[in-house]
Structure formats: structure tokens, C-alpha cells
C-alpha angles and dihedrals in degrees: 000000000000090000089054096049090048088072107088095210091055091053089056090046094054094040094051095044094045095050091043090049092055090059092045096054093042091056095043092052095044098044096074092046091048091053090048091053092048098045107018088226121126092194091055089050091053090055089074090073090044094055093043089052093045089057092054092053088075090067095109088061097040089050089065089057090051090053094049102048135045110277102222097053088044091055092047094050094042096048093043091052092045092051089053091045091054090055089065087072088073085075093063112106107139143043093254089062094061089104088072091057090050092048093050093046091051093050088045087060092050091048092049092056091051097047093039094052091044093052091047088054094045100047097072087054093052100051136029118262090252090063097040095092091049091050093052090045095053089047088056092046091052091047091054089048090053090053091058094059106026099072091060092040096050099039091040093054090045092052095045104038108005136244095306090066090054089050090052092049091052092046090052091049090053089052091055091047093050090048091054093048090047090066094050110094121190140159114244136179119218119216117227125224112283093215092245124125113276091243091057088046092052092047092053092088094054091045090052091052091051097050097042107081098206092051095039092055092047091049092053094049097041091049090056095038097047091046093059091039085064087067089072091071086070097026093060092064093041092050092050097044108027099028102036100020093231129133118272089255087071087080085080088072089055092049093047092050089050092049096053093051090039089065090050091049093051094049093048097043094081092055095048094045089060090060106036105021131242098280094054091043088057089050091051090050091051090050091052093049089049090055091047091055090054093047095049089056090071109093100230126110097225093043094049090050088051090052090050090053089053090049091050091049096047100047096067090049089056094046099043092044093051096044094047092047090053093048096049096043099046126078115239094246091061099037097102095050095043090049089048093053089047091052090048094051095042096044092043093047092049093050091049090048092052092050092044092049091050089051096045096048088070092058103027127059109247092244091057090052088052090053091049092051090047092051096050092046091048091051089048090051093048093048092051098044091049093056110101090210090066095051098077108111093188127055118244122231089257090055092047091056090079090051102054120147116227119189110288128184139181116226112265092004130109116257091242120083109269 
């Protein structure tokens, strides 16, 4: 980790993304509550998540944009425009202006798919392949740390000063992120059009996932795993209320426990990935989350908290392993589209899982739903760990081709790590 942070461009990368992420999470959490306060409708509040997710479903198309233009200018333009877009929320004062919140949240989702795919494509160009797992792991650790503070920050600002204050915070966080990216200089090649129809171009990422065994296997397991992980959005409340006889707010204890070990999982993922490889790290993460689902079914406060810590530990392993495998197995010219398809499948699977979990909780006892999730996650882990393609602990030269390291500089800084 010290070697990674010794690179000045990576310090800017983590600083910009972390501060921008704080604003993102604060707005996402506050938006639904803001709509509820304006309209008094819980269903209208829930539409915020719907519109955010709907925006992310365009990721297979936005991935093509990422592959056709230079990533750093794309991030600068996209984040600048999104920051300005968020400022429009300061105009919201009445219930009849809720449409503006929905519009901004939808475009926020579209923006996130563009910047997320662009960053996934740029990271292998910013660090050597040996540090790629550590970079993804530190990103996950910082994400988990943000989730520990942003609920209080977003909801607190909303309660004290209203939704417009949250919008100003988010816009400011975008400004800081853009400033950090502005100081990162890197050489990028831009792919020209292939002459194929745009629909065939957009589908190239999905086709690559299907014909590449390592990524196809990961896609199968993650689709199943992320689907049942979506159950926990409903299960968390059921565990707290039905299982432990606490108020719904006790889910905050579960989230906090997950956040603490999530930081540990993110920081340690880079070390483990060097020894067992990204595919097997993903399998280990799925196995840990399976165990956590079993443990959280036991109606005891201390045991449930233990299960939450396991869940928080396992999730970064799943995410870091999957992202790193995609980056080292995908050629640069397809990285945006493959990342876009990955975002589409993971986001879509999670939304379907949330909806399915909400429906099943009315007909299944919560412990049975825990057992169902544990079983699917265990099968996914067993399938993945049994695939010989996932057992390589070192990347082949073909895999490393997607993780080459062109010359990268930071404005005003020597080319060597400082």
C-alpha cells in the first residue's frame, strides 16, 4: 500500500474520488427523504432509487463512448457537467418541482456509468499490473469508510438546512474531484470507429464477456451472487425487527459493523490477490458472504453483529476480485464496453434481487430467506473455485496486455514516483 501511495498521481486519484464519493452518497441518501418531506409520499420517495438505477442501465451504450474518446477529458467534462446539474436542485422548493429531482437523479445515474467505466479503463494505465489489485482494494476501503460518515452527513444537512444544502455539498465535492483530475497528465490513445453498426459496437463488450472463459464464469457467479445479496436490503430490517425485536433503526448497527470490516477487507484484498489471483479472491468473498448469511439467521445480537462483520469483509473481496479480473483480461480498446456491461449486469441483478427479496419476505420467514441466500452464494463460490481458469495466481502475458502502463505524469511533478 505504501508503494501505491508513493505515486503522486494515485494520491490525487484517491483524494478526488473519495471526496467526490462523499457528495454522491450524501445526495443519494438524502434525495428520497427530501422527496418524502416535499410530497408526503413514500412511493414517490422510492422512485429516487428507480430513476438512479434506470440511468445506470444505459451503461452498455455509454461504454462505447468511453472506448471512443480519451478517458481523462471525458471524466473532466462529465463530472463538471454533473456538478453544474446538481446545482439546479437548489431551485427545488415545492412538491410540484419533484420532477427536477427525478431528472437530476436519472442523469446522475447516466453520468456515473460514464465516469465509472472511464476510471475502470484508466486505472490499468495509471499503475502497473502488480499494483492493480491494491489500487482496487484501497478504492473499496475508502468507499466503505465513506459509507460510515455520509448517512449522518447527508441526512444531518437535510434536517438542518434542507435539500439545497446537500446539493451544494455534492456540487462542491464534484469541483474538488475535477480539480484533482485536472492535475493528472497521461498519454492516451483514442480508438477510431470500426465501421460497424453502433449496435454491433455496443454489443462487443457483452460478446467479449461470453467468449472469454475467465470473465464468463465470473459473470455467471456474480449475477447469481449479487442477485441474492440484494435480499439483504429487506433482510436487514427483518433481522433487526422480527429476529432481534429491535426497532428498524437498529439496522444502523449492522451497517456500521459492515463498514468497519469493509475497510479491512478492502485494504487486505490487494495482498491476497497477489497470492491467489482475482478469480479465487472473488470465490473466497462469495464463501464468506455465504457464511455471513447463515450466521445472521441466528436471533442473537452478538451473533448477528458477527455475521455483519463477515458480510462487510467478504463484499470487498468479491468486488476487488471481479474488477481486477475484468481489467487484466480485457484489451484496452474494449475496456469501456466490458465495464459498461459489467455495471449493467451487477446493477440490474442487484435491483432484481432487492425487488425479489421484498416480495419473498411476505411469504417466507426471514431465516429461510437467509438460508436461501447462503445456499446460492455457496454454490456460486464452489462453482468458481472449481474452475481451472480461475486458479492462476499470476497473470499471463496476454492478460497483462490489458494492464499496460503508458507514461503518466502529474503536472509540475517529476515522472518518477515522489
